[in-house]
C-alpha positions as CSV (number, residue, x, y, z in Angstrom):
1,M,0.0,0.0,0.0
2,T,1.5,3.3,-1.1
3,M,1.5,6.2,1.4
4,P,0.0,9.5,0.3
5,Y,2.4,12.4,-0.1
6,Y,2.6,14.7,2.9
7,V,2.5,18.5,2.4
8,A,2.9,20.9,5.3
9,P,-0.2,23.0,6.0
10,E,2.0,26.2,5.7
11,Q,3.0,25.2,2.2
12,V,-0.6,24.5,1.2
13,M,-1.7,27.9,2.3
14,K,1.3,29.5,0.6
15,D,0.6,27.8,-2.7
16,R,-3.1,28.8,-2.6
17,A,-2.2,32.4,-1.8
18,E,0.2,32.6,-4.7
19,Y,-2.3,31.0,-7.0
20,A,-5.0,33.6,-6.1
21,Q,-2.6,36.5,-6.2
22,K,-1.4,35.6,-9.7
23,G,-5.0,35.4,-10.9
24,I,-5.9,38.8,-9.4
25,A,-2.8,40.5,-10.7
26,R,-3.7,39.7,-14.3
27,G,-6.9,41.8,-13.9
28,R,-7.2,45.5,-14.2
29,S,-7.4,47.7,-11.1
30,L,-10.2,49.5,-9.3
31,V,-10.0,52.7,-7.2
32,A,-12.7,53.9,-4.8
33,T,-12.4,57.2,-3.0
34,T,-14.5,59.6,-1.0
35,Y,-15.2,63.1,-2.2
36,A,-17.3,66.0,-1.2
37,E,-20.7,64.6,-2.3
38,G,-20.1,60.9,-1.6
39,V,-18.1,57.9,-2.9
40,L,-16.5,57.6,-6.3
41,M,-15.6,54.2,-7.9
42,V,-13.4,54.1,-11.0
43,A,-12.4,50.8,-12.7
44,E,-10.3,50.2,-15.8
45,N,-12.8,48.3,-17.8
46,P,-13.5,48.7,-21.6
47,S,-16.5,46.4,-21.5
48,R,-19.9,48.0,-21.3
49,S,-21.8,44.9,-20.3
50,L,-19.5,43.0,-17.9
51,H,-19.5,45.4,-15.0
52,K,-17.0,45.6,-12.2
53,I,-19.0,48.1,-10.3
54,S,-22.7,47.5,-9.4
55,E,-25.4,48.5,-7.0
56,I,-26.2,46.3,-4.0
57,Y,-28.8,48.3,-2.1
58,D,-30.0,51.9,-1.5
59,R,-26.7,53.3,-0.2
60,I,-24.4,50.3,-0.9
61,A,-22.2,49.6,-3.9
62,F,-20.1,46.6,-4.9
63,G,-16.8,46.5,-6.8
64,G,-14.8,43.4,-7.8
65,V,-11.5,42.5,-9.6
66,G,-10.2,39.1,-10.7
67,K,-12.3,36.4,-12.4
68,Y,-15.5,37.9,-13.5
69,N,-17.7,34.8,-13.0
70,E,-16.5,34.4,-9.4
71,Y,-17.0,38.0,-8.2
72,D,-20.3,38.3,-10.1
73,Q,-21.7,35.3,-8.1
74,L,-20.7,37.1,-4.9
75,R,-22.5,40.3,-6.2
76,V,-25.7,38.4,-6.9
77,A,-25.5,36.7,-3.5
78,G,-25.1,40.1,-1.8
79,V,-28.1,41.6,-3.7
80,R,-30.3,38.7,-2.5
81,H,-29.1,38.9,1.0
82,A,-29.7,42.7,1.2
83,D,-33.2,42.4,-0.4
84,T,-34.2,39.6,2.0
85,K,-32.9,41.5,5.1
86,G,-34.5,44.7,4.0
87,F,-37.9,43.0,3.4
88,A,-37.8,41.0,6.6
89,F,-36.7,43.8,8.9
90,S,-36.2,47.4,7.6
91,R,-34.3,49.1,4.8
92,E,-32.2,50.9,7.4
93,D,-31.0,47.6,8.8
94,V,-29.1,46.8,5.6
95,D,-25.6,48.0,6.1
96,A,-22.2,47.4,4.4
97,R,-20.4,46.1,7.5
98,S,-22.7,43.1,8.0
99,L,-22.5,42.3,4.2
100,A,-18.7,42.6,4.2
101,N,-18.5,40.2,7.2
102,L,-20.5,37.7,5.3
103,Y,-18.3,38.0,2.3
104,A,-15.2,37.6,4.5
105,Q,-16.5,34.5,6.1
106,F,-17.4,32.9,2.8
107,L,-14.0,33.7,1.2
108,G,-12.2,32.5,4.2
109,N,-14.0,29.2,4.2
110,V,-13.3,28.6,0.5
111,F,-9.7,29.5,0.9
112,T,-9.2,27.1,3.9
113,H,-11.3,24.1,2.9
114,E,-11.6,24.1,-0.9
115,M,-8.9,22.9,-3.3
116,K,-9.0,26.1,-5.4
117,P,-9.4,29.6,-3.8
118,L,-11.4,32.3,-5.4
119,E,-9.3,34.6,-7.5
120,V,-11.1,37.8,-6.5
121,E,-10.8,40.9,-4.4
122,I,-14.0,42.8,-3.6
123,L,-15.1,46.1,-2.2
124,V,-18.3,47.0,-0.4
125,A,-18.9,50.8,-0.1
126,E,-21.7,52.5,1.8
127,L,-22.7,56.2,1.7
128,G,-22.9,57.7,5.2
129,A,-26.2,59.1,6.4
130,D,-27.3,61.2,9.3
131,G,-23.8,62.5,10.0
132,R,-22.2,59.0,9.8
133,P,-19.0,58.7,7.7
134,D,-18.7,56.9,4.4
135,Q,-17.6,53.3,4.7
136,L,-15.2,51.3,2.4
137,Y,-14.6,47.6,3.2
138,H,-11.9,45.8,1.2
139,I,-12.2,42.0,1.4
140,A,-9.2,40.0,0.1
141,Y,-9.2,36.5,-1.5
142,E,-8.4,34.7,1.8
143,G,-11.2,36.5,3.8
144,T,-9.2,39.4,5.3
145,I,-11.4,42.4,5.7
146,T,-10.0,45.9,5.9
147,D,-11.9,49.1,6.9
148,E,-10.4,51.7,4.6
149,D,-10.6,55.3,5.7
150,R,-10.3,57.6,2.6
151,F,-9.7,55.3,-0.4
152,A,-9.2,51.7,-1.4
153,V,-7.3,50.1,-4.4
154,L,-8.0,46.6,-5.7
155,G,-6.2,44.5,-8.3
156,G,-2.8,44.3,-9.7
157,D,-0.1,46.9,-8.8
158,A,-2.3,48.1,-6.0
159,E,0.6,49.4,-3.9
160,T,1.8,51.7,-6.6
161,I,-1.6,53.0,-7.5
162,A,-2.4,53.5,-3.8
163,A,0.7,55.6,-3.4
164,R,-0.4,57.9,-6.3
165,V,-3.9,58.3,-4.9
166,N,-2.6,59.1,-1.4
167,E,-0.2,61.7,-2.8
168,G,-2.9,63.8,-4.3
169,W,-5.9,63.0,-2.0
170,Q,-8.1,65.8,-0.7
171,A,-11.2,65.6,1.4
172,D,-13.2,68.5,-0.1
173,R,-12.7,67.8,-3.8
174,D,-15.6,67.9,-6.2
175,L,-16.5,65.1,-8.6
176,R,-14.3,66.4,-11.4
177,G,-11.2,66.7,-9.2
178,A,-11.7,63.3,-7.6
179,L,-12.2,61.6,-10.9
180,G,-9.1,63.2,-12.4
181,A,-7.0,62.1,-9.5
182,A,-8.3,58.5,-9.6
183,V,-7.9,58.2,-13.4
184,G,-4.4,59.7,-13.1
185,A,-3.5,57.2,-10.4
186,L,-4.8,54.3,-12.5
187,A,-3.1,55.4,-15.7
188,G,0.3,56.4,-14.2
189,P,2.8,58.7,-15.9
190,E,3.2,56.5,-19.1
191,R,-0.4,56.0,-20.1
192,T,-3.5,57.9,-20.9
193,L,-7.0,56.5,-20.1
194,G,-10.0,57.8,-21.9
195,A,-13.8,57.5,-21.4
196,D,-13.9,54.3,-23.4
197,D,-11.4,52.6,-21.1
198,L,-13.2,53.3,-17.9
199,E,-16.2,52.3,-15.8
200,V,-17.3,54.9,-13.3
201,A,-20.1,55.1,-10.8
202,V,-20.8,57.2,-7.7
203,L,-22.8,57.0,-4.5
204,S,-24.0,60.6,-4.3
205,R,-26.1,62.3,-1.6
206,D,-27.9,64.2,-4.3
207,N,-29.5,61.1,-5.9
208,G,-32.3,60.6,-3.4
209,R,-33.0,57.2,-1.7
210,R,-31.1,55.1,-4.3
211,T,-27.8,56.9,-4.3
212,F,-26.0,54.7,-6.9
213,R,-25.6,56.3,-10.3
214,R,-23.4,55.3,-13.3
215,I,-21.5,58.0,-15.2
216,T,-22.3,57.7,-18.9
217,D,-19.7,57.9,-21.6
218,E,-20.8,61.4,-22.6
219,M,-20.7,62.8,-19.1
220,L,-17.4,61.0,-18.4
221,A,-15.8,62.6,-21.4
222,E,-17.0,66.0,-20.3
223,L,-15.7,65.5,-16.7
224,L,-12.3,64.2,-18.0
225,G,-11.9,67.2,-20.3
226,P,-10.2,70.4,-19.3
227,A,-12.3,72.6,-17.0
228,P,-13.2,76.0,-18.5
229,S,-11.2,78.8,-16.8
230,A,-12.4,82.3,-16.1
231,T,-9.7,83.7,-18.3
232,G,-10.8,81.5,-21.2
233,R,-14.4,82.6,-20.8
234,S,-13.5,86.3,-20.7
235,R,-11.4,86.0,-23.8
236,A,-14.2,84.2,-25.6
237,T,-16.6,87.0,-24.6
238,R,-14.2,89.7,-25.8
239,K,-13.7,87.9,-29.1
240,G,-17.5,87.5,-29.6
241,S,-18.0,91.3,-28.9
242,A,-15.2,92.2,-31.4
243,V,-16.7,90.0,-34.1
244,A,-20.2,91.4,-33.6
245,A,-18.8,95.0,-33.7
246,A,-17.0,94.2,-37.0
247,K,-20.3,92.9,-38.4
248,R,-22.1,96.0,-37.5
249,V,-19.4,98.3,-39.0
250,G,-19.4,96.4,-42.2
251,T,-23.2,96.5,-42.5
252,A,-23.3,100.2,-41.8
253,E,-20.8,100.9,-44.6
254,T,-22.9,98.9,-47.1
255,T,-26.1,100.8,-46.1
256,E,-24.9,104.3,-46.8
257,G,-27.5,106.6,-48.2
258,P,-27.2,109.5,-50.7
259,G,-24.3,111.8,-49.9
260,G,-22.2,109.0,-48.4
261,Q,-23.9,109.1,-44.9
262,A,-24.9,105.9,-43.2
263,S,-28.6,105.5,-42.6
264,D,-29.8,106.3,-39.1
265,E,-31.3,102.8,-38.7
266,A,-28.1,101.0,-39.5
267,A,-26.1,103.4,-37.3
268,V,-28.4,102.8,-34.3
269,T,-29.2,99.1,-34.4
270,G,-26.3,97.7,-36.3
271,G,-26.5,95.6,-39.5
272,D,-27.7,92.4,-37.8
273,G,-30.0,94.0,-35.3
274,G,-28.2,92.4,-32.4
275,S,-26.4,93.7,-29.3
276,P,-22.7,93.5,-28.6
277,G,-21.6,90.0,-27.8
278,D,-24.4,88.2,-29.6
279,D,-22.3,85.9,-31.7
280,K,-24.5,82.8,-32.3
């Protein structure tokens, strides 16, 4: 009778951790950060149907990196749990902390007892209400749960991206500023990410009871574009006024009456009948 091979438990855990880490590192990263109006979640994802970021409940959002079929199963389970709890008790009883604990227990059990661990990292974000702070819970592949304070980074090269986010993080930024910082951290100094490369959603206090909202491609392109400055607007206004004045002068010259004098109507109203600055 042949004896089975013996493998130390420490080696088994190490092999499983390396296997899960390699699978997660192959995926694209996700950044979640707080800003003035709520929580912003940005993921590098060119697909418009396979979402990394989704809504769980009224004030709770889900983000995942790694193998899509595995973290999407966790998302569906989280939605069902939240709906059941909200229906049986109250909508206010559904919170991100209890949901994150369930995810952590499940991932820990799979990592310890199953042959193959789940190649996922997930994030559960909750928008604070009634003066409570926003919550960001980062759950790793082995079930470790971390309560992040200001931002969270998931996926490959997370340490480098987190350092970039931390370097430029500000608590009172608006949506445009927070989005620009998150996209810059994801792209790094050698790449440029456009609206077609990103998936963006927010938990905003301005959205009513269901605070989750996706940022469409058109709105995302506008937010990623350069912000109009006061100097640029004043220059455009002065240019429009100059063009309108030139039009009026040209029209007045062409409407001169007998004796070489411009008509009173053209001199008063201008050739196009408009006012200074009306350059449509």
